[in-house]
N, C-alpha and C positions, 0 to 999 in steps of 0.2 A: 504494500500500500504506500502510495506517495505521501511524502511529508513536505508539502510545498511551502516555501518561504520566499520573501522578496528582500533584495538588497538594493541600495541606492548609492551610486558612486559617480564621481566626475573626475576626469583626468585628461582634459584636452578635448579635441574634436570628438564628438560622440560617434562618428562613423567608424573609426578604427577600433574603438573600444568595443562597440557592438559586434563588429566582425570577428574579433578574437574571442570574445566571451560566448558567442552563440554556439560554438563547437566544444566548449569545455564539458567534461563529464559532469553530469548532474544538472546542467543548465537546461531548463525546459522552454524558456522564452526570454526574449530581450525586447525592450522598447527604448527608443531614444527620446529625449525630451529636455525640458528646462526645469530646474529646481533651485530653490534657495534665493529667489529674487524678490523684486519689489512689486511687480504688477500681476494682476490676474490675466489669464488668457494670453500668455506671452507668445510671441512669434519670433521667427528668425530675425526679422527686422526690428523687433521691439521686445527685448528681454533684459531690461536693466537689472543688474545684480544676480541674475540667474546664471547658473553654470550649465554648460552643455553636459548633461548626465545620461546615465542609463539606469533603467529599472531591470534588474535581473531576477527572474523567477527561477528558483532552483529547488531540487529535491534534497532535503537535508539528510536523507538516508544514504545519499550517494556522495555529496560534497558538503563541506561546512562553510560557514561565513568566513572563518579564518583561512580556509583554503582559497576562497575567492579573493580575499585580500592579498594573500601571498602572490597570486597570479597578477593582480592589479599592480603590485609594486614591482613586478618584473616586466610589465608591458608598457609602462609609461615612466617618465622621469619625475619622481616625487620630490625632487630637490630644487625645482625651479618654481618661483613664485609667479602665478598668473601667466604661465607659458608652457606650451608643448610644441616642439618643432617651430614652424613659422607662425603659429597662432599665438597671439598675445592679447592679454586682457583678462579680467576677472571671469569671463565666460569660460576660460580655459584653465581655471584653477584646479588643483588636485584637492579633492574633498571626499569625505565619507559622511553620508547623512545617517546619523545615528537614530535608531528606533527605540532602543532600550539600554539598560545598564549592561546587559550581557554583551551586546554589540560594542559598546564603548570600551569595555575591558578587553575584548578580543582585539579591537583596533589598536588600542594602546600597546598591547603585547606584541602584535605584529610589527608595529612601527618601531618598537625598541629592538626587535630582532633584525629589522632592515638596517637601522642605524648601526647596531653592533657588528653587522656583517662587513662593513667597510666596502661593499660592492659599488656603492654610489659615491661620487666625489664629495658630496656634502651631506648634511643632515636632512631628513624628511621634513618638508614644509606642508604636507597634507593637512588640511584643516578637518577637525571633527565638528560637524555642524548638526544641530538638531534637525530631525526629519521635517521636511516642508512638503507642501503639496507638489506632486510630480505632474507636470503638464506634458502630455504626449506631444511630440513635435509633429510638424507637417508630414503628410504621407510621403513626400519625395525624399525625406531624410531617413525613413524607415528602411532597413536593409539596403542602404545606399550602395555599399561596396559589392553586394550581390548583384544589384542592378547595373552597377558601373565598376566592373572588376579592375579597371586601371585608374580608378578615382584616387584622390589624395588621401593619404593617411600618414601620420607620424608615429603610429603605434606598431610595435613589433616586440617579440619576446627577446629581452636583452640577456637574460640568464636562463640556462636550462636546468638549473638546480634550485630547489626550494629554499626559502628563508626559514621554514618551519623545522 
């Protein structure tokens, strides 16, 4: 029996994150959208303060929140403030949107493991933000790299070993 949960993260352009997470073991669905900002009904042209994020639906019997975060810290640079690749601004910040104390403790533990590993040139600047309404992005953003296989992404797996 499935034990479905959701996780909300941001780490730069949502296209590349979605493309990599969609095929992870235990991930049953992904949606790209806007989270953590100032306005209702944000759009790509109007999302002040919102991060480009993803909603990950996963089966907790197959993967854990910590395992998702472990991968998150391997597929984007968590040491740059408001930037991934060529994308700059708070929309591209590295953030974990925390739903409960268990997630907060797990996030802090994984961040400490990432910092202690020395694999990144600096310390993790990923913010832990309280969960906010997740607004699903426009249809043309969903599954973007499936529809456009040569589309832009700055996400790739940097390390083939786990931090856990």
